N, C-alpha and C positions, 0 to 999 in steps of 0.2 A: 214172696213176702220176706221182708228184711227184719231180722231181730236186732234190737238195739241193746247194746251192752251197757251196764251201769258204770259210770266213771268212779273209780275208787278215790278215797281221800288222798292217798299217796300220789296218785296221778295228778290231782288238782294242785297239790303242793309243788310238784315238779314243774308243772306248767307255769305257776305263779313265779317260781324262782327263775325260770328261763326268761319270762317276761321282764322281771326286775333286772336281770343281768343285761338284757338287751337295752332297756331304758337307761341303765347306768352307763353302758358303753356309748350310747348316743349322746348322753349328757356330757360325758368326759370329752368326747370329740368336739362338741360345741364349745365347751369351756376352753379347750386348747386353741381352737380357732380364734376365739375372741381374745384370749391372752396374747397370742402371737401377733394379731393384727394391731392391737393397742401398742404393743412393744415396738413393732416396726414403725408405726406412725409417730410414736414418741421420738424415735431415733431420727426420722426424717425431719421432724420439726425443730431439731436443735439448730441453733445459729452457727453458721460456718463463717470463719474469718479468713480473709484472703491476704496473703503477704507476698513480698518479693524479696529475693536475696540474690547476691552475686556469688557465683560458684566458679572456682578455678578448676578447669578440666585437668584431671590427672592422667598419667600414663595408663592405658588400658580402659579408660572410661569410654562408654558408648552412651548414646541418648537413652538406650534401654536401661542401662545400669543406673544412670542418673534419675530416670523415671522411678525406678525401684526405691531410690532414696527419698524422693520428694513428693511422689504422688499421694495426695490426700483424699479426703471424703468428697471433694468437688468433682473428681474424675473417677469414673468406673472403667474407662477404656484406656489402656496404656498408649495406644496409637494416637488417641485424641490428646493426651497429655504431651506426647512428643511433638505433635503438630503445634501445640501451644508454645512449647519451647522454641521451635523453629521459627514461628511467627514473631515471638518477642525479640528474637535475636537476628532476624532477617536472614535465616539460613534457607537455602534452596535444596540442600542435600542433607543426608544424615551424617556426613563427615564432620568431625570435630577434632581439634588439635590440642594436645597437652600444653598447658601454660596459658591458653586463652581463657577468658572469662565469659560466662553465660549468665543472663538474667533468668532466674527461675521463679515462676509463680507457684506458690504452694498454699495449701489451706489447712486449717486446724479448727477443732471445736473449742480450743482454748484461746482466750484473748491474751495477747502479749502486752 
């Protein structure tokens, strides 16, 4: 035979506080998830403007350093951006020469 022990008022208060803490944590996590998903979708929905410029290759420039200067929100992969530069300028290799000009496509959230 099992004897049941009475639950004290203090134990009930502790249980309720633990439950409220758990509910608060879950609510905070849900609010954070909603906030970050709204913020991310707002960033993605901004209009991106595409521009072209002529760039004179300087001593020491590489397609990688040029990509660092011009890569904007339209591209997330530097290799893809470099391939775009090569395509626009009919380059078959990554070799570029100082003094030559390259057409560079770049993007911005700001309208010029």
